[in-house]
N, C-alpha and C positions, 0 to 999 in steps of 0.2 A: 504494499499499500504505499501511498505518497502522502507526505505531511509536510505542511509549509514550515520553513526554518523557524520562524517566530514561534509557533507552538512548540516545536521541540525544544527550543531554549529555555522555555518556562516549565518544563516537566521536571519536578523534584526527583522522580524515581530514575530518570536518565543521569542526573548529577550524582545520585547515591551510587548507583552501578559503576558509574565511571571512577569513582573514587575508590570503591572496591577493587577494581581491576588496577587502578595505579598502586594501590598499596601492595597487592599481591605481586604485581611486577618489581615493586622497590624491595621486597623482602628476599629477592634471590630468584635465579632461573629454576631452581628445583622445586618453587612454589606452582602450583597449578592454578590457572585462572579459570573461574567458572565461565562456561560458554555465554551465558547471558550478559555478564560483566564485560566480558571481550567484545561482544557485539556491541553493547553501549558505549564502550570506548572508542570503537571504530566510527560510531555515529557522531560521537561528539568530536572527534578529530576532523571528520568531514565538514562538520557544522562550522568549527572554527575556520578551516580553509575557506568555505564559502562566504563566511562573514568577512574575512581579511580581503577576499577578491571584490566584493561589494563595495566595502569601505576604501579601498585602494591601498591599504596598508601592505597587501602582498607584493606590491610593485615597488621594490626598494631600489630608488635611483638617487644618484649622487646628488645633493641638494646644490643650489647655484651659489649658496654663500654659507658661511659658519653661523651656526644658529638658527637655520631656516628649519621649519618642519620637514619631515620626510615626504610629505604629500606636496609640497610646494612646486615640483616640477609640472604637477598635472593641473595646477589652479589654472593655466592658460586654457585648457580644454573644456572647463567647467561651463563656460559661456555657451558654446555650441550645443552641449549636453542640456542645458536648462531651456534651450531656445523653443522646443515643442511645449513644454509646460508654459512659458511665457506667452506663446502664441495662443495657447487655448485659454489662458486667462483673459487675454485680450478679446477673444471672440465671444466669451461669455459676457464680458463687461459691455461689448457693443449691443448684444441682443437685448431687446427691451423685455423687462420681466413681465409684461402683459402678455407678450407672445408666448413666452414659456408657460405661464399659467393657463393660457387658453388651449395650448397644444396637450398639456396635461389633462385637461377637461374634455377636450375633444377625444383624446385616445380612451378615457375612462367611461364617458358615457355613450359613446358610439351613436351619434345622431342618425346615421344612415341605417343602423339596425332598427332603432326606435321607429324609423319612418316606415319600414316595410311591416313591422308589427301593427302599427296604426292602419296602414293600408288594408292589411289582412283581416283586422277585426271589422274595419268599415266594409269591406266587400262581403263578409258574413252577414252583417245587419242588414245591408242593402239588399242582398238576395233574399232575405227573410221578408223584407218589407215589400219587395216586388214593384208591382204599379200602383199599389195602394199608397195614394198621397196622404193619407191621413193617418198611416200606421205610426204607433208610437216610437218604434224604433229608426224610423227615417231620419229624424233631425240627429240622431246620436250617429248613424252611419255618415251622414254628410260632415258632422263635426271631426269625426275621426279622419275622413279623408282630407279635410282642410288641415288637420294637425299634421298629418303625414307630409302634405306638401311644405308647410311651415318648418318642419324639421329638416326637409331636404335644402330648404332655403338656409336654414342656420348652419347646417354641415357645410355647405358650399361657401358661406360668408366666413366661416372659421378657417376653411383650407385656403381662401383667397389671402386673407389677412395675415396669416402664419407664413405662407410662402411667398406672398407679395407677387402672385401672378394670376392668370386666369385658370381656371380649374379643369382643363381639358388638354394635358400634356401626354397623356398615355391612355391605354384602352381601359384600365380602372377608372379613370375619371370621366372618359367618353361615355362609359356605360351608365354611370351616375347622372351624367348630364342627359342622356338621352331618356332615362327614367324620370328625371325632372320635367323634361319637356313634355312627355306624355301625361304626367300629373297636372301640369300648368294648364295645357290644351283642354284636359279633361274637366278641370274644375271650372275654367272661362266658360267653356261650351254648356256645360251643365247648368250654370247660373242664367247665362243667356237663353237657351233654349228649354229650360226647366226640364231637363231630362237627366234622370240618374243612370241612363245607359252608358253613358261616357264615364262615370266614375267607376262603374262595375266593370267595364270594358279595359279601363287603364289599370286596374288592380293587378291583374296577372303580370302584366308588363313590368310594373315597378316592382312587385313582390320577387319575381323571379330574377330581375336585373340586379336588386339589391343582394338577395341572398347569394347568387353567383359571386359577386364582387366581394362579399363578406367572407365566402367559404373556399375562395381559391387565391389565397395571397401568393402563391407560388407562380400562377399564370398571370393575375392581375395585381401588379405592385401597388399597394396603397399608400407607399412611402412618398413624403413630400420632397421630391428632389428637385435640384435647380434645373432651369431650362437649358436645352442646348443651344449653341449660338445662334442658329437659323430661326429659333423661336423667339428670340429676345427682343423683337420688333412687336410690343405688346399691341400696338394699334391693329396691325394686321392679323395677328393671333386672336385677338378679340372677335374682330369682325367676321374673319373667314371661318375659324374652326367653329366658334360658338355657333354661328348661324348655319353651317352645313350639319353640324351634329344634332342641332336643334330640329332640323327637317327630319331627321331620323325619329325624333319622338313623335312628330305628327303623324309620320308614316306607320311607325309601330302602333299607335293609337287606331288608325284607320284599319290595319291588317285585324286587329282585335275585334273591332266593330264589325269587320266582314264576316269573322267567324260566327259572331252571335247571330247576324242577319241570315247567314246560310244555315245555321242549324235550326233557327226558329222557321225558316221557310220549309225545310225538309220535315220538320216536325208537324207544321200545320199542313203541309202539302198544298201550299197556295204559293203562287210566284211572288216575287218582289216587285210591287209597282214603283214607277219613276218618282211618284209623289209620296211614297212611303216616308214617314219621318225619319226612320232608321237610315234609310238611302240617301236622304238630304243631310243627315248628320256625317255621314261617311263622305260625301261629296265635299262638304265644308273642310274636314280633315285633309282630304288630298288636295284641295286648293292651297291650304296654308302651307303644306308640305312641299308642293311643287315651287311656290314662290320661294320660299326659304332656300330650298335646295338650288334653284336657278341664280339666286343672289350669292349663295354660297360658292357656287361655281365661278362666276364672274369675280368675286374677291379674291377666290383662290389664284385666279390668273393673274391679278394686279400684284397678289402677293409674290407669286412665282417670278414675275418680272422685277420686282423689287429685290428678291432674295437671290434669285438665280440667273438674271438677265435675259429671260424670255417667258413669254405670256403663256405659250402652251407647247408642250413637247411630247405629247402621247404617253406620258408617264402611266404605269398601271393605274395608280390611284386617280389621276385625271380621267382616265380612259372609262374606268368603270363608274365613277361619278356622273359622266355624261350618258353612259349607257342607262343607267338608274333614272336619271333625268329625262331621258327619251322615252323610256318605258311608261313612266307616269303622264307624260304628255300625250302620248298616243292613248293612254287610258281614259283621260279626261276628254280628248277630242272625239274618241269613239263614243262616249256618252251623248256628247253635244250633237254629233253627227247621226245618231241613232243606230248606231252598229250594235249597241247592245244595251240592255236595261239594267235595272237595280241589281239584279242577280249576277250579271256579267260584270257589272262594276265591283261587287264583292269579290268575285273569282280573281279578277284583274289585280285588285288591291294586293291580295295575297301573294300572287305570283310575283308581281312587281317588287314586293318586299324582299324577296330573294335576290334581287339585284342589289337592293341597299345592303343585304347582309354580305355580299359578296365584296361591295365598294368598302364596306366598313370593316369586317372582320377578315374576309379572305385575301385581300390584298396584303394586309399586314402579317397575318399569321399562317397563311399557306403559300401565297407567291413569294412573299419576302423579298421583293425587287422593286427597285426605282428609286427616286430621290426622297421620298417620305421614309427614310430608314429610321428615323427617330420614334416612329410609331410601330416598328416591327416587333414580333414576339413570338413565341411558341407556347402551344399548349391549347388544350380545349377543343381540338379538331374533331375528336369523336363525338362529343356533345353536340356542337355546332353542325356537323354532318348528321347527326341522328335528327336533329330538330328540322333540318331541312328536307330529310327523307320523309319524315311524318307530315310536313306541310304539302309535299308533293302527293302524298298518300291520301291526304285530306282533300286536295283538289281533284284528285282522281274518283274519290268518293262522291264528291259534290257534283260532278259532272255526268 
């Protein structure tokens, strides 16, 4: 077993056994030293050698002048040795105490974990209340959803203040931001259109996203790391990345609504009318998502020109973002042109979200190529692939 030197030095039994061995050795070579005392003497000798090495006494160098201590030649090397400690002390002195306290509270209370718990309880109560607007559990379900959104805002505000940067520099933060976007749009649309369907549809997105980010730290790094140089233009980072990932939240909410609409249509064995409230809700989500994605792609081109000297270079990330945008534009134009009705719009929403999944996760974690290397990672391919297969199977079932 291993013991720290400080602990060994304070053991009285070790000192007693060492003295016993010293006395036996001093009495003559014919005296037998007990094995335990001999082992204790060996440990004590090694402890003294270790202490002399640490203190510098073991290095006996000729002093520079008479009367100088034995360690005087080593005094000139003390400043470089102490430099790391001095730098660490300076770092702690420069860091505001409020940031330290906030980070401790953030790591202790886990606002994002509390958020998915609130959304889980909200979904449970809203499902019980159903379409009964006078149900006693309905206000509690809405309140918990609002509380979950507030906890997401608090978590993001804490990360922004602690790190001093926008909270979308890796896959972990982008998943949280997409969950926040889905929750934000769900709350806004539920208040505007007086429909709880938005809150119910957003719940699985938020719950699964936050649970995945909470339980997979090896794949989704929650650390508050500094920005890589290309991301240190906070204006372009804030506008481009926040906008384009916020569109993912709108599309995720649209895909969730589409699942509800398709299952309801199959259960009732009735087609979805174009003027069905659920179809209109789905259409609004798609409109918001397309607008944000288009703006995000354009701002990404401006940022690319600012960072790399060209507006567009058919980078895999750029290409798949454009593919996703075109898929949703075709979906919306098909509805306007009468190519498909409400049911087709729901089917297309789910199918188009697979392009978002590729642009968001596939490029970073599967392809791993291009100029967006700061977002690359590894892991989770099995789960994401299984999700994509389940979605394809659901579409085949719905058709």
